[in-house]
mmCIF file of the N, C-alpha and C atoms, coordinates in Angstrom:
data_MODEL
# 
_entry.id   MODEL 
# 
loop_
_atom_site.group_PDB 
_atom_site.id 
_atom_site.type_symbol 
_atom_site.label_atom_id 
_atom_site.label_alt_id 
_atom_site.label_comp_id 
_atom_site.label_asym_id 
_atom_site.label_entity_id 
_atom_site.label_seq_id 
_atom_site.pdbx_PDB_ins_code 
_atom_site.Cartn_x 
_atom_site.Cartn_y 
_atom_site.Cartn_z 
_atom_site.occupancy 
_atom_site.B_iso_or_equiv 
_atom_site.pdbx_formal_charge 
_atom_site.auth_seq_id 
_atom_site.auth_comp_id 
_atom_site.auth_asym_id 
_atom_site.auth_atom_id 
_atom_site.pdbx_PDB_model_num 
ATOM 1   N N  . MET A 1 1  ? 58.129 69.615  106.267 1.00 0.00 ? 1  MET A N  1 
ATOM 2   C CA . MET A 1 1  ? 58.461 69.538  104.861 1.00 0.00 ? 1  MET A CA 1 
ATOM 3   C C  . MET A 1 1  ? 58.228 70.872  104.164 1.00 0.00 ? 1  MET A C  1 
ATOM 4   N N  . MET A 1 2  ? 57.128 71.543  104.488 1.00 0.00 ? 2  MET A N  1 
ATOM 5   C CA . MET A 1 2  ? 56.789 72.811  103.864 1.00 0.00 ? 2  MET A CA 1 
ATOM 6   C C  . MET A 1 2  ? 57.851 73.879  104.169 1.00 0.00 ? 2  MET A C  1 
ATOM 7   N N  . ALA A 1 3  ? 58.445 73.858  105.356 1.00 0.00 ? 3  ALA A N  1 
ATOM 8   C CA . ALA A 1 3  ? 59.457 74.840  105.730 1.00 0.00 ? 3  ALA A CA 1 
ATOM 9   C C  . ALA A 1 3  ? 60.662 74.781  104.796 1.00 0.00 ? 3  ALA A C  1 
ATOM 10  N N  . GLU A 1 4  ? 60.968 73.604  104.295 1.00 0.00 ? 4  GLU A N  1 
ATOM 11  C CA . GLU A 1 4  ? 62.101 73.444  103.383 1.00 0.00 ? 4  GLU A CA 1 
ATOM 12  C C  . GLU A 1 4  ? 61.893 74.205  102.076 1.00 0.00 ? 4  GLU A C  1 
ATOM 13  N N  . VAL A 1 5  ? 60.657 74.335  101.651 1.00 0.00 ? 5  VAL A N  1 
ATOM 14  C CA . VAL A 1 5  ? 60.348 75.042  100.411 1.00 0.00 ? 5  VAL A CA 1 
ATOM 15  C C  . VAL A 1 5  ? 60.735 76.509  100.525 1.00 0.00 ? 5  VAL A C  1 
ATOM 16  N N  . TRP A 1 6  ? 60.497 77.112  101.679 1.00 0.00 ? 6  TRP A N  1 
ATOM 17  C CA . TRP A 1 6  ? 60.747 78.543  101.866 1.00 0.00 ? 6  TRP A CA 1 
ATOM 18  C C  . TRP A 1 6  ? 62.141 78.843  102.387 1.00 0.00 ? 6  TRP A C  1 
ATOM 19  N N  . LYS A 1 7  ? 62.894 77.840  102.696 1.00 0.00 ? 7  LYS A N  1 
ATOM 20  C CA . LYS A 1 7  ? 64.248 78.038  103.211 1.00 0.00 ? 7  LYS A CA 1 
ATOM 21  C C  . LYS A 1 7  ? 65.160 78.493  102.077 1.00 0.00 ? 7  LYS A C  1 
ATOM 22  N N  . ARG A 1 8  ? 65.858 79.620  102.291 1.00 0.00 ? 8  ARG A N  1 
ATOM 23  C CA . ARG A 1 8  ? 66.741 80.138  101.249 1.00 0.00 ? 8  ARG A CA 1 
ATOM 24  C C  . ARG A 1 8  ? 68.151 80.275  101.813 1.00 0.00 ? 8  ARG A C  1 
ATOM 25  N N  . ASP A 1 9  ? 69.112 79.936  101.015 1.00 0.00 ? 9  ASP A N  1 
ATOM 26  C CA . ASP A 1 9  ? 70.506 80.089  101.405 1.00 0.00 ? 9  ASP A CA 1 
ATOM 27  C C  . ASP A 1 9  ? 70.947 81.459  100.909 1.00 0.00 ? 9  ASP A C  1 
ATOM 28  N N  . GLU A 1 10 ? 70.632 82.480  101.684 1.00 0.00 ? 10 GLU A N  1 
ATOM 29  C CA . GLU A 1 10 ? 70.850 83.848  101.251 1.00 0.00 ? 10 GLU A CA 1 
ATOM 30  C C  . GLU A 1 10 ? 71.628 84.617  102.307 1.00 0.00 ? 10 GLU A C  1 
ATOM 31  N N  . ILE A 1 11 ? 72.505 85.476  101.856 1.00 0.00 ? 11 ILE A N  1 
ATOM 32  C CA . ILE A 1 11 ? 73.271 86.294  102.780 1.00 0.00 ? 11 ILE A CA 1 
ATOM 33  C C  . ILE A 1 11 ? 72.362 87.373  103.340 1.00 0.00 ? 11 ILE A C  1 
ATOM 34  N N  . GLU A 1 12 ? 72.273 87.439  104.654 1.00 0.00 ? 12 GLU A N  1 
ATOM 35  C CA . GLU A 1 12 ? 71.404 88.394  105.328 1.00 0.00 ? 12 GLU A CA 1 
ATOM 36  C C  . GLU A 1 12 ? 71.893 89.822  105.130 1.00 0.00 ? 12 GLU A C  1 
ATOM 37  N N  . SER A 1 13 ? 70.973 90.734  105.214 1.00 0.00 ? 13 SER A N  1 
ATOM 38  C CA . SER A 1 13 ? 71.288 92.147  105.137 1.00 0.00 ? 13 SER A CA 1 
ATOM 39  C C  . SER A 1 13 ? 71.983 92.580  106.429 1.00 0.00 ? 13 SER A C  1 
ATOM 40  N N  . PRO A 1 14 ? 72.933 93.499  106.358 1.00 0.00 ? 14 PRO A N  1 
ATOM 41  C CA . PRO A 1 14 ? 73.584 94.004  107.566 1.00 0.00 ? 14 PRO A CA 1 
ATOM 42  C C  . PRO A 1 14 ? 72.762 95.087  108.266 1.00 0.00 ? 14 PRO A C  1 
ATOM 43  N N  . CYS A 1 15 ? 71.558 95.352  107.787 1.00 0.00 ? 15 CYS A N  1 
ATOM 44  C CA . CYS A 1 15 ? 70.709 96.396  108.345 1.00 0.00 ? 15 CYS A CA 1 
ATOM 45  C C  . CYS A 1 15 ? 70.466 96.153  109.833 1.00 0.00 ? 15 CYS A C  1 
ATOM 46  N N  . ILE A 1 16 ? 70.640 97.218  110.639 1.00 0.00 ? 16 ILE A N  1 
ATOM 47  C CA . ILE A 1 16 ? 70.347 97.137  112.071 1.00 0.00 ? 16 ILE A CA 1 
ATOM 48  C C  . ILE A 1 16 ? 69.191 98.065  112.433 1.00 0.00 ? 16 ILE A C  1 
ATOM 49  N N  . LYS A 1 17 ? 68.459 98.529  111.428 1.00 0.00 ? 17 LYS A N  1 
ATOM 50  C CA . LYS A 1 17 ? 67.286 99.373  111.587 1.00 0.00 ? 17 LYS A CA 1 
ATOM 51  C C  . LYS A 1 17 ? 67.603 100.720 112.234 1.00 0.00 ? 17 LYS A C  1 
ATOM 52  N N  . VAL A 1 18 ? 68.790 101.237 111.951 1.00 0.00 ? 18 VAL A N  1 
ATOM 53  C CA . VAL A 1 18 ? 69.179 102.600 112.300 1.00 0.00 ? 18 VAL A CA 1 
ATOM 54  C C  . VAL A 1 18 ? 69.482 103.252 110.959 1.00 0.00 ? 18 VAL A C  1 
ATOM 55  N N  . CYS A 1 19 ? 68.434 103.638 110.262 1.00 0.00 ? 19 CYS A N  1 
ATOM 56  C CA . CYS A 1 19 ? 68.554 104.078 108.878 1.00 0.00 ? 19 CYS A CA 1 
ATOM 57  C C  . CYS A 1 19 ? 68.653 105.595 108.788 1.00 0.00 ? 19 CYS A C  1 
ATOM 58  N N  . VAL A 1 20 ? 69.876 106.088 108.892 1.00 0.00 ? 20 VAL A N  1 
ATOM 59  C CA . VAL A 1 20 ? 70.148 107.525 108.794 1.00 0.00 ? 20 VAL A CA 1 
ATOM 60  C C  . VAL A 1 20 ? 71.303 107.686 107.817 1.00 0.00 ? 20 VAL A C  1 
ATOM 61  N N  . ILE A 1 21 ? 71.087 108.466 106.778 1.00 0.00 ? 21 ILE A N  1 
ATOM 62  C CA . ILE A 1 21 ? 72.123 108.654 105.770 1.00 0.00 ? 21 ILE A CA 1 
ATOM 63  C C  . ILE A 1 21 ? 73.025 109.815 106.156 1.00 0.00 ? 21 ILE A C  1 
ATOM 64  N N  . HIS A 1 22 ? 74.324 109.580 106.148 1.00 0.00 ? 22 HIS A N  1 
ATOM 65  C CA . HIS A 1 22 ? 75.338 110.596 106.409 1.00 0.00 ? 22 HIS A CA 1 
ATOM 66  C C  . HIS A 1 22 ? 75.545 111.343 105.092 1.00 0.00 ? 22 HIS A C  1 
ATOM 67  N N  . PRO A 1 23 ? 75.070 112.603 105.003 1.00 0.00 ? 23 PRO A N  1 
ATOM 68  C CA . PRO A 1 23 ? 75.058 113.307 103.703 1.00 0.00 ? 23 PRO A CA 1 
ATOM 69  C C  . PRO A 1 23 ? 76.393 113.365 102.958 1.00 0.00 ? 23 PRO A C  1 
ATOM 70  N N  . PRO A 1 24 ? 77.507 113.710 103.604 1.00 0.00 ? 24 PRO A N  1 
ATOM 71  C CA . PRO A 1 24 ? 78.750 113.811 102.820 1.00 0.00 ? 24 PRO A CA 1 
ATOM 72  C C  . PRO A 1 24 ? 79.198 112.497 102.179 1.00 0.00 ? 24 PRO A C  1 
ATOM 73  N N  . THR A 1 25 ? 78.982 111.382 102.867 1.00 0.00 ? 25 THR A N  1 
ATOM 74  C CA . THR A 1 25 ? 79.449 110.095 102.344 1.00 0.00 ? 25 THR A CA 1 
ATOM 75  C C  . THR A 1 25 ? 78.348 109.300 101.647 1.00 0.00 ? 25 THR A C  1 
ATOM 76  N N  . ARG A 1 26 ? 77.085 109.658 101.885 1.00 0.00 ? 26 ARG A N  1 
ATOM 77  C CA . ARG A 1 26 ? 75.924 108.926 101.365 1.00 0.00 ? 26 ARG A CA 1 
ATOM 78  C C  . ARG A 1 26 ? 75.913 107.484 101.863 1.00 0.00 ? 26 ARG A C  1 
ATOM 79  N N  . LEU A 1 27 ? 76.433 107.283 103.084 1.00 0.00 ? 27 LEU A N  1 
ATOM 80  C CA . LEU A 1 27 ? 76.426 105.974 103.720 1.00 0.00 ? 27 LEU A CA 1 
ATOM 81  C C  . LEU A 1 27 ? 75.407 105.969 104.849 1.00 0.00 ? 27 LEU A C  1 
ATOM 82  N N  . CYS A 1 28 ? 74.787 104.819 105.066 1.00 0.00 ? 28 CYS A N  1 
ATOM 83  C CA . CYS A 1 28 ? 73.882 104.657 106.196 1.00 0.00 ? 28 CYS A CA 1 
ATOM 84  C C  . CYS A 1 28 ? 74.735 104.556 107.459 1.00 0.00 ? 28 CYS A C  1 
ATOM 85  N N  . THR A 1 29 ? 74.384 105.328 108.484 1.00 0.00 ? 29 THR A N  1 
ATOM 86  C CA . THR A 1 29 ? 75.167 105.296 109.721 1.00 0.00 ? 29 THR A CA 1 
ATOM 87  C C  . THR A 1 29 ? 74.942 104.002 110.502 1.00 0.00 ? 29 THR A C  1 
ATOM 88  N N  . GLY A 1 30 ? 73.880 103.275 110.185 1.00 0.00 ? 30 GLY A N  1 
ATOM 89  C CA . GLY A 1 30 ? 73.612 102.017 110.874 1.00 0.00 ? 30 GLY A CA 1 
ATOM 90  C C  . GLY A 1 30 ? 74.379 100.846 110.290 1.00 0.00 ? 30 GLY A C  1 
ATOM 91  N N  . CYS A 1 31 ? 74.228 100.616 108.986 1.00 0.00 ? 31 CYS A N  1 
ATOM 92  C CA . CYS A 1 31 ? 74.844 99.432  108.369 1.00 0.00 ? 31 CYS A CA 1 
ATOM 93  C C  . CYS A 1 31 ? 76.071 99.751  107.526 1.00 0.00 ? 31 CYS A C  1 
ATOM 94  N N  . LEU A 1 32 ? 76.313 101.030 107.259 1.00 0.00 ? 32 LEU A N  1 
ATOM 95  C CA . LEU A 1 32 ? 77.467 101.517 106.493 1.00 0.00 ? 32 LEU A CA 1 
ATOM 96  C C  . LEU A 1 32 ? 77.398 101.215 104.997 1.00 0.00 ? 32 LEU A C  1 
ATOM 97  N N  . ARG A 1 33 ? 76.238 100.756 104.510 1.00 0.00 ? 33 ARG A N  1 
ATOM 98  C CA . ARG A 1 33 ? 76.096 100.570 103.071 1.00 0.00 ? 33 ARG A CA 1 
ATOM 99  C C  . ARG A 1 33 ? 75.748 101.904 102.425 1.00 0.00 ? 33 ARG A C  1 
ATOM 100 N N  . SER A 1 34 ? 76.082 102.028 101.145 1.00 0.00 ? 34 SER A N  1 
ATOM 101 C CA . SER A 1 34 ? 75.715 103.232 100.402 1.00 0.00 ? 34 SER A CA 1 
ATOM 102 C C  . SER A 1 34 ? 74.234 103.162 100.038 1.00 0.00 ? 34 SER A C  1 
ATOM 103 N N  . ILE A 1 35 ? 73.685 104.313 99.685  1.00 0.00 ? 35 ILE A N  1 
ATOM 104 C CA . ILE A 1 35 ? 72.291 104.355 99.250  1.00 0.00 ? 35 ILE A CA 1 
ATOM 105 C C  . ILE A 1 35 ? 72.094 103.409 98.065  1.00 0.00 ? 35 ILE A C  1 
ATOM 106 N N  . ASP A 1 36 ? 73.024 103.421 97.133  1.00 0.00 ? 36 ASP A N  1 
ATOM 107 C CA . ASP A 1 36 ? 72.925 102.563 95.950  1.00 0.00 ? 36 ASP A CA 1 
ATOM 108 C C  . ASP A 1 36 ? 72.961 101.083 96.319  1.00 0.00 ? 36 ASP A C  1 
ATOM 109 N N  . GLU A 1 37 ? 73.839 100.711 97.261  1.00 0.00 ? 37 GLU A N  1 
ATOM 110 C CA . GLU A 1 37 ? 73.928 99.305  97.684  1.00 0.00 ? 37 GLU A CA 1 
ATOM 111 C C  . GLU A 1 37 ? 72.640 98.860  98.365  1.00 0.00 ? 37 GLU A C  1 
ATOM 112 N N  . ILE A 1 38 ? 72.072 99.733  99.181  1.00 0.00 ? 38 ILE A N  1 
ATOM 113 C CA . ILE A 1 38 ? 70.815 99.400  99.856  1.00 0.00 ? 38 ILE A CA 1 
ATOM 114 C C  . ILE A 1 38 ? 69.716 99.176  98.815  1.00 0.00 ? 38 ILE A C  1 
ATOM 115 N N  . ALA A 1 39 ? 69.676 100.047 97.808  1.00 0.00 ? 39 ALA A N  1 
ATOM 116 C CA . ALA A 1 39 ? 68.628 99.974  96.791  1.00 0.00 ? 39 ALA A CA 1 
ATOM 117 C C  . ALA A 1 39 ? 68.677 98.681  95.982  1.00 0.00 ? 39 ALA A C  1 
ATOM 118 N N  . VAL A 1 40 ? 69.865 98.145  95.733  1.00 0.00 ? 40 VAL A N  1 
ATOM 119 C CA . VAL A 1 40 ? 69.975 96.951  94.882  1.00 0.00 ? 40 VAL A CA 1 
ATOM 120 C C  . VAL A 1 40 ? 70.274 95.669  95.669  1.00 0.00 ? 40 VAL A C  1 
ATOM 121 N N  . TRP A 1 41 ? 70.326 95.747  96.990  1.00 0.00 ? 41 TRP A N  1 
ATOM 122 C CA . TRP A 1 41 ? 70.712 94.606  97.818  1.00 0.00 ? 41 TRP A CA 1 
ATOM 123 C C  . TRP A 1 41 ? 69.917 93.340  97.467  1.00 0.00 ? 41 TRP A C  1 
ATOM 124 N N  . SER A 1 42 ? 68.609 93.474  97.309  1.00 0.00 ? 42 SER A N  1 
ATOM 125 C CA . SER A 1 42 ? 67.783 92.287  97.051  1.00 0.00 ? 42 SER A CA 1 
ATOM 126 C C  . SER A 1 42 ? 68.066 91.647  95.692  1.00 0.00 ? 42 SER A C  1 
ATOM 127 N N  . ARG A 1 43 ? 68.686 92.396  94.791  1.00 0.00 ? 43 ARG A N  1 
ATOM 128 C CA . ARG A 1 43 ? 69.000 91.853  93.465  1.00 0.00 ? 43 ARG A CA 1 
ATOM 129 C C  . ARG A 1 43 ? 70.474 91.460  93.322  1.00 0.00 ? 43 ARG A C  1 
ATOM 130 N N  . MET A 1 44 ? 71.270 91.664  94.357  1.00 0.00 ? 44 MET A N  1 
ATOM 131 C CA . MET A 1 44 ? 72.697 91.314  94.294  1.00 0.00 ? 44 MET A CA 1 
ATOM 132 C C  . MET A 1 44 ? 72.891 89.806  94.401  1.00 0.00 ? 44 MET A C  1 
ATOM 133 N N  . SER A 1 45 ? 73.933 89.341  93.757  1.00 0.00 ? 45 SER A N  1 
ATOM 134 C CA . SER A 1 45 ? 74.308 87.930  93.887  1.00 0.00 ? 45 SER A CA 1 
ATOM 135 C C  . SER A 1 45 ? 74.982 87.727  95.252  1.00 0.00 ? 45 SER A C  1 
ATOM 136 N N  . PRO A 1 46 ? 75.063 86.496  95.722  1.00 0.00 ? 46 PRO A N  1 
ATOM 137 C CA . PRO A 1 46 ? 75.765 86.239  96.979  1.00 0.00 ? 46 PRO A CA 1 
ATOM 138 C C  . PRO A 1 46 ? 77.207 86.761  96.966  1.00 0.00 ? 46 PRO A C  1 
ATOM 139 N N  . ASP A 1 47 ? 77.905 86.632  95.845  1.00 0.00 ? 47 ASP A N  1 
ATOM 140 C CA . ASP A 1 47 ? 79.287 87.132  95.764  1.00 0.00 ? 47 ASP A CA 1 
ATOM 141 C C  . ASP A 1 47 ? 79.331 88.655  95.879  1.00 0.00 ? 47 ASP A C  1 
ATOM 142 N N  . GLU A 1 48 ? 78.373 89.331  95.246  1.00 0.00 ? 48 GLU A N  1 
ATOM 143 C CA . GLU A 1 48 ? 78.325 90.793  95.346  1.00 0.00 ? 48 GLU A CA 1 
ATOM 144 C C  . GLU A 1 48 ? 78.039 91.227  96.785  1.00 0.00 ? 48 GLU A C  1 
ATOM 145 N N  . ARG A 1 49 ? 77.138 90.520  97.443  1.00 0.00 ? 49 ARG A N  1 
ATOM 146 C CA . ARG A 1 49 ? 76.830 90.839  98.846  1.00 0.00 ? 49 ARG A CA 1 
ATOM 147 C C  . ARG A 1 49 ? 78.045 90.611  99.741  1.00 0.00 ? 49 ARG A C  1 
ATOM 148 N N  . ARG A 1 50 ? 78.751 89.510  99.515  1.00 0.00 ? 50 ARG A N  1 
ATOM 149 C CA . ARG A 1 50 ? 79.958 89.234  100.311 1.00 0.00 ? 50 ARG A CA 1 
ATOM 150 C C  . ARG A 1 50 ? 81.000 90.334  100.121 1.00 0.00 ? 50 ARG A C  1 
ATOM 151 N N  . ALA A 1 51 ? 81.128 90.834  98.896  1.00 0.00 ? 51 ALA A N  1 
ATOM 152 C CA . ALA A 1 51 ? 82.096 91.905  98.616  1.00 0.00 ? 51 ALA A CA 1 
ATOM 153 C C  . ALA A 1 51 ? 81.730 93.175  99.379  1.00 0.00 ? 51 ALA A C  1 
ATOM 154 N N  . VAL A 1 52 ? 80.447 93.513  99.400  1.00 0.00 ? 52 VAL A N  1 
ATOM 155 C CA . VAL A 1 52 ? 80.005 94.700  100.150 1.00 0.00 ? 52 VAL A CA 1 
ATOM 156 C C  . VAL A 1 52 ? 80.261 94.493  101.641 1.00 0.00 ? 52 VAL A C  1 
ATOM 157 N N  . LEU A 1 53 ? 79.886 93.340  102.165 1.00 0.00 ? 53 LEU A N  1 
ATOM 158 C CA . LEU A 1 53 ? 80.090 93.062  103.585 1.00 0.00 ? 53 LEU A CA 1 
ATOM 159 C C  . LEU A 1 53 ? 81.564 93.152  103.979 1.00 0.00 ? 53 LEU A C  1 
ATOM 160 N N  . ALA A 1 54 ? 82.452 92.724  103.090 1.00 0.00 ? 54 ALA A N  1 
ATOM 161 C CA . ALA A 1 54 ? 83.893 92.777  103.380 1.00 0.00 ? 54 ALA A CA 1 
ATOM 162 C C  . ALA A 1 54 ? 84.399 94.214  103.480 1.00 0.00 ? 54 ALA A C  1 
ATOM 163 N N  . GLU A 1 55 ? 83.744 95.150  102.777 1.00 0.00 ? 55 GLU A N  1 
ATOM 164 C CA . GLU A 1 55 ? 84.164 96.552  102.787 1.00 0.00 ? 55 GLU A CA 1 
ATOM 165 C C  . GLU A 1 55 ? 83.646 97.335  103.998 1.00 0.00 ? 55 GLU A C  1 
ATOM 166 N N  . LEU A 1 56 ? 82.588 96.864  104.630 1.00 0.00 ? 56 LEU A N  1 
ATOM 167 C CA . LEU A 1 56 ? 81.923 97.636  105.676 1.00 0.00 ? 56 LEU A CA 1 
ATOM 168 C C  . LEU A 1 56 ? 82.828 98.039  106.843 1.00 0.00 ? 56 LEU A C  1 
ATOM 169 N N  . PRO A 1 57 ? 83.665 97.161  107.380 1.00 0.00 ? 57 PRO A N  1 
ATOM 170 C CA . PRO A 1 57 ? 84.507 97.580  108.515 1.00 0.00 ? 57 PRO A CA 1 
ATOM 171 C C  . PRO A 1 57 ? 85.405 98.781  108.191 1.00 0.00 ? 57 PRO A C  1 
ATOM 172 N N  . ASP A 1 58 ? 85.888 98.867  106.969 1.00 0.00 ? 58 ASP A N  1 
ATOM 173 C CA . ASP A 1 58 ? 86.764 99.981  106.586 1.00 0.00 ? 58 ASP A CA 1 
ATOM 174 C C  . ASP A 1 58 ? 86.008 101.296 106.441 1.00 0.00 ? 58 ASP A C  1 
ATOM 175 N N  . ARG A 1 59 ? 84.701 101.241 106.303 1.00 0.00 ? 59 ARG A N  1 
ATOM 176 C CA . ARG A 1 59 ? 83.905 102.449 106.104 1.00 0.00 ? 59 ARG A CA 1 
ATOM 177 C C  . ARG A 1 59 ? 83.595 103.187 107.406 1.00 0.00 ? 59 ARG A C  1 
ATOM 178 N N  . GLN A 1 60 ? 83.745 102.542 108.532 1.00 0.00 ? 60 GLN A N  1 
ATOM 179 C CA . GLN A 1 60 ? 83.397 103.163 109.810 1.00 0.00 ? 60 GLN A CA 1 
ATOM 180 C C  . GLN A 1 60 ? 84.119 104.498 109.995 1.00 0.00 ? 60 GLN A C  1 
ATOM 181 N N  . GLY A 1 61 ? 85.368 104.591 109.593 1.00 0.00 ? 61 GLY A N  1 
ATOM 182 C CA . GLY A 1 61 ? 86.133 105.815 109.751 1.00 0.00 ? 61 GLY A CA 1 
ATOM 183 C C  . GLY A 1 61 ? 85.694 106.943 108.831 1.00 0.00 ? 61 GLY A C  1 
ATOM 184 N N  . LEU A 1 62 ? 84.876 106.644 107.833 1.00 0.00 ? 62 LEU A N  1 
ATOM 185 C CA . LEU A 1 62 ? 84.407 107.680 106.910 1.00 0.00 ? 62 LEU A CA 1 
ATOM 186 C C  . LEU A 1 62 ? 83.314 108.553 107.510 1.00 0.00 ? 62 LEU A C  1 
ATOM 187 N N  . ILE A 1 63 ? 82.665 108.045 108.549 1.00 0.00 ? 63 ILE A N  1 
ATOM 188 C CA . ILE A 1 63 ? 81.573 108.786 109.177 1.00 0.00 ? 63 ILE A CA 1 
ATOM 189 C C  . ILE A 1 63 ? 82.094 109.397 110.470 1.00 0.00 ? 63 ILE A C  1 
ATOM 190 N N  . ALA A 1 64 ? 82.288 110.708 110.440 1.00 0.00 ? 64 ALA A N  1 
ATOM 191 C CA . ALA A 1 64 ? 82.820 111.411 111.607 1.00 0.00 ? 64 ALA A CA 1 
ATOM 192 C C  . ALA A 1 64 ? 81.779 111.444 112.720 1.00 0.00 ? 64 ALA A C  1 
ATOM 193 N N  . LYS A 1 65 ? 82.240 111.295 113.930 1.00 0.00 ? 65 LYS A N  1 
ATOM 194 C CA . LYS A 1 65 ? 81.361 111.353 115.083 1.00 0.00 ? 65 LYS A CA 1 
ATOM 195 C C  . LYS A 1 65 ? 80.861 112.777 115.276 1.00 0.00 ? 65 LYS A C  1 
ATOM 196 N N  . ARG A 1 66 ? 79.573 112.923 115.539 1.00 0.00 ? 66 ARG A N  1 
ATOM 197 C CA . ARG A 1 66 ? 79.008 114.245 115.777 1.00 0.00 ? 66 ARG A CA 1 
ATOM 198 C C  . ARG A 1 66 ? 79.530 114.797 117.085 1.00 0.00 ? 66 ARG A C  1 
ATOM 199 N N  . ARG A 1 67 ? 79.785 116.094 117.103 1.00 0.00 ? 67 ARG A N  1 
ATOM 200 C CA . ARG A 1 67 ? 80.284 116.736 118.309 1.00 0.00 ? 67 ARG A CA 1 
ATOM 201 C C  . ARG A 1 67 ? 79.229 117.613 118.970 1.00 0.00 ? 67 ARG A C  1 
ATOM 202 N N  . GLY A 1 68 ? 78.067 117.718 118.376 1.00 0.00 ? 68 GLY A N  1 
ATOM 203 C CA . GLY A 1 68 ? 77.019 118.579 118.922 1.00 0.00 ? 68 GLY A CA 1 
ATOM 204 C C  . GLY A 1 68 ? 76.104 117.835 119.870 1.00 0.00 ? 68 GLY A C  1 
ATOM 205 N N  . GLY A 1 69 ? 75.023 118.487 120.195 1.00 0.00 ? 69 GLY A N  1 
ATOM 206 C CA . GLY A 1 69 ? 74.022 117.867 121.041 1.00 0.00 ? 69 GLY A CA 1 
ATOM 207 C C  . GLY A 1 69 ? 74.297 118.028 122.520 1.00 0.00 ? 69 GLY A C  1 
ATOM 208 N N  . ARG A 1 70 ? 73.473 117.392 123.311 1.00 0.00 ? 70 ARG A N  1 
ATOM 209 C CA . ARG A 1 70 ? 73.524 117.517 124.767 1.00 0.00 ? 70 ARG A CA 1 
ATOM 210 C C  . ARG A 1 70 ? 74.860 117.058 125.351 1.00 0.00 ? 70 ARG A C  1 
ATOM 211 N N  . ALA A 1 71 ? 75.378 115.947 124.878 1.00 0.00 ? 71 ALA A N  1 
ATOM 212 C CA . ALA A 1 71 ? 76.638 115.421 125.421 1.00 0.00 ? 71 ALA A CA 1 
ATOM 213 C C  . ALA A 1 71 ? 77.777 116.413 125.225 1.00 0.00 ? 71 ALA A C  1 
ATOM 214 N N  . ALA A 1 72 ? 77.827 117.064 124.077 1.00 0.00 ? 72 ALA A N  1 
ATOM 215 C CA . ALA A 1 72 ? 78.887 118.038 123.827 1.00 0.00 ? 72 ALA A CA 1 
ATOM 216 C C  . ALA A 1 72 ? 78.746 119.249 124.736 1.00 0.00 ? 72 ALA A C  1 
ATOM 217 N N  . ARG A 1 73 ? 77.511 119.696 124.967 1.00 0.00 ? 73 ARG A N  1 
ATOM 218 C CA . ARG A 1 73 ? 77.297 120.848 125.861 1.00 0.00 ? 73 ARG A CA 1 
ATOM 219 C C  . ARG A 1 73 ? 77.729 120.504 127.275 1.00 0.00 ? 73 ARG A C  1 
ATOM 220 N N  . LEU A 1 74 ? 77.409 119.315 127.730 1.00 0.00 ? 74 LEU A N  1 
ATOM 221 C CA . LEU A 1 74 ? 77.807 118.901 129.070 1.00 0.00 ? 74 LEU A CA 1 
ATOM 222 C C  . LEU A 1 74 ? 79.320 118.807 129.179 1.00 0.00 ? 74 LEU A C  1 
ATOM 223 N N  . ASP A 1 75 ? 79.971 118.295 128.142 1.00 0.00 ? 75 ASP A N  1 
ATOM 224 C CA . ASP A 1 75 ? 81.434 118.216 128.146 1.00 0.00 ? 75 ASP A CA 1 
ATOM 225 C C  . ASP A 1 75 ? 82.060 119.610 128.222 1.00 0.00 ? 75 ASP A C  1 
ATOM 226 N N  . ARG A 1 76 ? 81.499 120.572 127.485 1.00 0.00 ? 76 ARG A N  1 
ATOM 227 C CA . ARG A 1 76 ? 82.034 121.935 127.517 1.00 0.00 ? 76 ARG A CA 1 
ATOM 228 C C  . ARG A 1 76 ? 81.907 122.560 128.891 1.00 0.00 ? 76 ARG A C  1 
ATOM 229 N N  . ARG A 1 77 ? 80.787 122.307 129.551 1.00 0.00 ? 77 ARG A N  1 
ATOM 230 C CA . ARG A 1 77 ? 80.577 122.867 130.890 1.00 0.00 ? 77 ARG A CA 1 
ATOM 231 C C  . ARG A 1 77 ? 81.556 122.276 131.897 1.00 0.00 ? 77 ARG A C  1 
ATOM 232 N N  . SER A 1 78 ? 81.893 121.007 131.729 1.00 0.00 ? 78 SER A N  1 
ATOM 233 C CA . SER A 1 78 ? 82.769 120.358 132.698 1.00 0.00 ? 78 SER A CA 1 
ATOM 234 C C  . SER A 1 78 ? 84.252 120.532 132.348 1.00 0.00 ? 78 SER A C  1 
ATOM 235 N N  . GLY A 1 79 ? 84.526 121.202 131.210 1.00 0.00 ? 79 GLY A N  1 
ATOM 236 C CA . GLY A 1 79 ? 85.909 121.452 130.827 1.00 0.00 ? 79 GLY A CA 1 
ATOM 237 C C  . GLY A 1 79 ? 86.523 120.385 129.959 1.00 0.00 ? 79 GLY A C  1 
ATOM 238 N N  . LYS A 1 80 ? 85.755 119.349 129.620 1.00 0.00 ? 80 LYS A N  1 
ATOM 239 C CA . LYS A 1 80 ? 86.267 118.314 128.722 1.00 0.00 ? 80 LYS A CA 1 
ATOM 240 C C  . LYS A 1 80 ? 86.151 118.793 127.300 1.00 0.00 ? 80 LYS A C  1 
ATOM 241 N N  . ASP A 1 81 ? 87.006 118.268 126.420 1.00 0.00 ? 81 ASP A N  1 
ATOM 242 C CA . ASP A 1 81 ? 86.880 118.588 125.002 1.00 0.00 ? 81 ASP A CA 1 
ATOM 243 C C  . ASP A 1 81 ? 87.457 117.544 124.138 1.00 0.00 ? 81 ASP A C  1 
# 
């Protein structure tokens, strides 16, 4: 009975605990929400949260894949690009 008291019908956060902000877009590379959306998520209505969630798939293309690092160096050595 007590569990029912704490049960909430709430839209879960899309956070995957990979919290890195992409500076040019100000989007989190993990969940694709903006800094502003993350900051107000707990105060958003269910409809506002659904609207943000609906936009997330389209945002993936806004974050360019990094070309640096070890994988890029290995690709250059092997002639891939």
